[in-house]
C-alpha positions, 0 to 999 in steps of 0.5 A: 815534260810539256805544260800539258803533262805538268798540268795533268801530273799536278791534277793527279797529285791534287786528287791524291792529296784530296782523297787522303784528306777526305779519308782523314776527315772521315776517320776523325768524324768516326773517332769523335762519334765513338768518343761521344758514345763512350762519354754518354755511357760513362755519364749514364753509368755514373748517374746510376752509381750515384743512385746506388750510393744514395740508396745504400746511404739511406739503408745505412741511415735506417739501420743506424736509426734502428740500432740506436733505438729510434723510430724508423716510421716507414723509412725502412720500406722507402729505403728498400724500394730505393735500393731495389729500384737503383739496383734494377736500373743498374742491372738493366744498364749492365745487361744492355751494355753486354747485349751491345757488346755481344751484338758487335761480335 
């Protein structure tokens, strides 16, 4: 093999290695973006779940007050509005996630 052939072969090997490395970097970037999107969805779902739990707790406390014969002084309406709002927000989130999944198909 001549020096020119060795140089050409080395250039081809370097080009192939660089192409494989570029493909790997692209895949890594895509994987990272998917992981970030999943983390954002999980964070939103957790926030909405906490809102639901808080509203549920408010309803439970109002119920306990009423059962104990205490005055609720408008707490019932406030707790019901919080529960309805939290439930609506969670349903909207679920629908948007379902629509996103259907759109992928």
